[in-house]
N, C-alpha and C positions, 0 to 999 in steps of 0.2 A: 707775534715777532716781539712784543711786546718786552721792552727792558723796563730793569727793576724801577729806574726812574720816570720813566712813563705811567708806569702806572702808580706809583709812589703821588702821583702829580693828578693822577683821575681820581685818588681817592681823595685827595683834597681838596679838591675842586668838588666832588660828590658830597663832602660833607657839609662844604659852603653852601652849595646849592639848597640845600635841605635845613639850612639853617642851624647845623650843628658845630659846636665846639669841637678842637681836635681833641682836647683833656676828656671828652665825654667818648672818646674810642675805646675800649677794653681791650681787645686783643684781635689777632688776625689768624684766622683758621686756614689749614694748607693741608695737602695730603702725604707730605711726608716731614720728618725731622730736617730732609738735606735740601728741599727748596723754600725757595723764596727768599732765603736767607738773607741777602741785599735787599731786598725790598723792607725787611722787616729792620732792616738797621737803620735803613733809610727813617722810617718810621717813627722809628724810636728816637731819633738823632731829631727831631722836629719837635717830638712830645718833648722833649728834655729843655728847650727853649721854656716850652710854657710851665715848666716844674711839675711835668707828670713823666707816665711810662706803659709800656704795654704788659699785659699777664702773660706769661710764657710758656703754654704749656706743651708745645712740643706739637708734632701730627699729627692726623687720624689715627686713633687705634683700629679702627675697623680694615684700615689700609695696612695695620703690620700684622693684623692677622692672616689678610689674604696671600698677603708676601711671603709670610713666615712658612705657608702651606703651598706658596710654590716653591721657595727655595727648598723643601724637602724634597718635594717632585723631580725641580731641576737637579738632583745631588744623584739621580740614576738616569739610565738610559731608558727608560719608559715610556717617554714620548703619550704618555695616557690621551692627553689633548690633541694631539695631530690624527690620532685612532679615531676621536670622535668627529672631528673635523672633517676626516675622509669620509663615514659615513655619511653625515648632515651633507656633505659637499656635493654625494653622489643623488642625491633629492632634491637638491635645491633648485630651483626654478626648471623643474621638470615634471609637471601634472602627470605625467605617462610615466614616468616610475614611480613616482605614490601610489599610483591608481593600483599598479603590479602589486605594490607590496602589501596595499590593501585588501587587494583579493586574496594574497596568501596570508595572511594575517585572519581574516574572515574561517577560513578552511579550519582554525585551532578554534573554535567557538569559543573563543574568551574575551569579554572586554580588557581590554589595555590600550593605552595610549598610543596613537598609529603616529604622530609625530617625533621627528625627531631636535630636539633644541642646539643650537647654535652656543659652542662654547667662546664668552671671551674673554681675551689674555688680561684684562684689568680688573676680573671679577674669579679669580681662581677657583675659591672654593664651591663657586656654582656650578662648578664640573661636577659634582656628587647631582645636583638636578639634570644635567645633562646623562649621567651614566642611567640615573634611576628611567629614561626610555629606552637605554639603549640594552641595557640587560632583561628585562621582561622580553621585548623582541630577539633575543637571541637566536630562539630555534627559525622563528620566521625568515629571519636573516641568514641565517646559514642556507636556509631553504632555497631562498631568493636568491642569493650569490652566488653558490655552489652547484644548485640544481638548477634552475629555473633560467636565470641569463644564460648559462653555455649550453643549453638547450635552444631556447626562444630568440636569443638575442645576443649570437656570435660575435657579428661585427663589433658590437658596443665592447665587450670584452678583450677580442684580440690587440695584444699591444698596447693595453691600459693600465700603466702604472696603477693610477689608485687601484683599478679592480686588484690586481692583483696583492698590493698590500691590504684591504681590507679583507680577501680571500685570506691572507696569509694570518689576519688576527683573529678570523672567524674558525677557525681550523685551529687554535691555538691555545690549551687550555691555561698556560703561562701568563696569556690578554689576560684571560678572562679571571683569573684568581686575581691579579694587577688591578682590574676593574674592581671587583668585590674588595679589595684594602685600601683603594681610595676613595671607594663609598663610605666606607666605616669610618674611619678617618674625616670625611665631609660630615655624616648625618651625626657622630656619637661626638666629637670633639668639638669641631669649626662652630653646625649650624645655630646653636642655641646660643652660644655668643653672639653671634653676626644678626638672628633673626632679633632677641633682644635689643640691641644697637641700632635696628633700621625704623624704631619707633620716631612718631612725633617728640613724645612727652619728654621732659626735662629727665635727663637720666645722669648728669653727670658726677651727682652724691654718688654712686655705684658702680663708678669704675674702678675705684680702689680695690672693692673685693670681686668686682669680675677678672681683671686682669690677672692678679697671681691665680682665681682659678681656673682660667685658663691656661696659662702655664703648667701649672700645678697637673693638671690634668692629662698634658704633653707627658710629664714625667713619668705617671705612674701606669703610664703602657708598655714601658720597657723598662722601669726601676723597679726593684723592691720595696714593699710598703714602707718597710722599717727605713729606707734609705732617704721615700721623701719624708716620713713622720708626718707631725703635726705641725710642719713650719708653715708658715703664711707670710704675706705680703714680700719685704727686703728678703726676708731670712730664708727663701727660696733659692737666692741668688748664690747664697754660699754652699750650694749640692755641686758636686764634681759630678755629673750623669756619665761620664765616660769613661769610670772608675767599673773595672772588668766584673769584681766582685760583685756590684752591686747591678748589674746586669740582669733580668728574667732572660728564662734559659727559653730555649724554642719553643717549648711545649707551655709556655705559661704569657709568653708576650704576646700583647693583645695585637689580633689581625681582623677581627670581627667573626662572625661564626658562618657568613656566607662566603669567606676565604678561606676557612676549617675545611669545610665541608669536601672543596675540591682538592683540600693538598693529597688525596692517595691518589690522584689522575697525572700527577709530577712523578718524575725520576727522582731518585735521590740527591742528583746534582742539581738539579731546579728548582728543587725544594733548600739545597742548602744556598744557593745563590738566591731564592729569593728571602729568607729570613736574613743574611746579609745585606741585601737592597733594603728591607724594612729598616733594620739597625740605621743605616745612614741616613734613612729619611726621618726618624724619628730624632736624632742626636743633630742633623741639620735645622728641624724646625726649632727644637730644643734651645740651637745656639741662636739661631735668628732673633726668636723671641724674647730670651735672657741679654742678650741686645739691646733690644729696641722698646722693649716696655718698660713704663713709666714706674716701677714697683717698688723704687724708694721716694715716690713721692710725697715729699710730707703734706703737698697743698693739698691733693687728694684725699689722702688720708685724713686730712681734719674735716672738709669738707664731708664727710658720711657722716657728720651730726645732723646733718639737715634729716635725715630719713626720722620718722615720728621717733622710731623706739629710740634713738638718743635722745631722747630731751630727759635731761639728769641736769643736775648743778655741776658735776664731773666735768663735765667739757665744757665748763665757761673760758678755761685757760686757750682750747681750740679754737674758740669762736674769737677770742682775739687775736689768734694768730691770722686765722684765715682777714679779717679787718686790716690788720697789718700788710699782708702779704697782696692785696688790690691794691694797685699802684694810683695813688692821687685820688680815691674815691674818699674817704672820710678823713676828719680833722685828727688832731691828737686826741679833743675832747671829744669825739662820738666816736674814737677806739674804747672809751674809757665808758659813754654810755654801754658800747655794746654787752660789756661782762654783768652791767647791772640788767639790762634786758634780759639777756637772756636766764640769767638767774630766776627774775619775775615769772619768764616763760615756760621755766623749769618745774614752777610752784603752779602753774596755772592749770584750773579744770579745763581738759579739754574731750569735749564729746567724743567717742571713739565714732562714730560716724563721718567724724570729721578725714579720718583715713583709713577706714575700714569700708570698702566698696562693697562688700559681701561675703559672706560666709557660706560654704560648702561642704558636702562628703565627697569623697571618692571611693570608689567602688566597692573600697576596704575598710569606709565606714571612717577614714581619718580627717583629719578637719580641713580643707583648703581655705588661707585666706586670702583672699584678693583687694589689695591695695587701691586708694583712690590715685592719682594723678599727684606729683609730688607739690605741681605746684596750683594744684585744687586745693591741698592742703595748707600749705603758706597763704594763702589767698584768705583763707576762713581766722586763721591765726592771727594774720598782720592786719585786720578788721577790728579786730578787738578794739574795745574806747574805755576810756576812763570815764569816772559819773558825769565830767563835767564835756563829756564829748570828744575828747582828744584821741589820737590814734595811741595805743599802749605803747608800741613798737615801733616808733619812728624813724630809729636806727636801726632796727635790725630789718626794717623792709626795705631802708636803701641799699645794704649789705646783699641782703637774701637775694633780691629781685636782680641783683647786678650776677651773682653766683648762677642764678638759674638760667640764666641768657646764654652760658658759656655752652660750646657744643660739645656734643659728648663723642662726634663723628659728623663725617662732610657730607652723612646721607641725604640728609635735607636739601642742600646745597646741591647735590646733582641731581638728586628726583626733578628739579626746575630746569634741566638740561635734557630729561629724557622724553 
């Protein structure tokens, strides 16, 4: 029940207790663009009194991905999450029921995970992990609920609404194909992005590339490739993804192989409804991502240059823009220094081992390059000294260290509460 004023006081008191000045506060992280706005404004007003300010980058982009996925599924009447919760809840806190199911699974003589995962409505994309447990158990679950329980546990299933819902799900190819499609969405589109940004390593410099890549990947599931073309970054926002002539037909729209194999089990009407639903889901996800991803953020675009591959004199203007954007960090003279130091850095002889951790071949013989963490690389660069022992890049050091502490999401913070 803490108000913005209470939180502001707590933050200011915490800084004082640790001997930190208010002007040392770089930014406030938050889950969404639309939460803690009053708190941010109050802190900003306090900082203006000491002639500084907050760096504002919006909310957590991992939450945008989860919420975009949620918006898509919520645009349909599928209620896939509730069907998974029903199955989970049936076995929850009932060792006897779990033992009965395990006995049936053992009859199938296969090695599969026997535990149903719980779905949490704050992490929608993890629904895919739940489905990966449900689908391999489909036949054992079918036998357990439709054959074993009616014969051996009649009293459990009589007048039991949850049982009736589960039975309806397990006898429906429509439900099964929906599960397969949702699993396809999770594994093919969202999992890579979310897994990448679950890391503890600084990844803020990768956001400008990865965020448009996620949006672009969604568009390519239901739009013709010539419509999406080679557009990147903010240019993707100019695509009108609702134009009828740009839509992939039912044969080519991406639904995943698992779902496609089940199409023959649906009636013509069921297939038509299924395709209408997935178009609505795709359009809703795209609309949400288009509205909430910072695809035109010039600061995120500029800080891409921290990657070793951008070590070039042509990015000297970018480093100056970065220096100007961080409120109150550098003096005018220091901003001038950043350009000169960047030019020197661009011409520096950098050992490849500072940024490449390993090179190996994949199963086709193609080379795979594994990079060191970006902070490992910059620690090496910023440790370079002149002939008289002074740090060669002292101003860049001040700037880049502040950039690398910017969170790319709230995963690290939330792990502390788990």
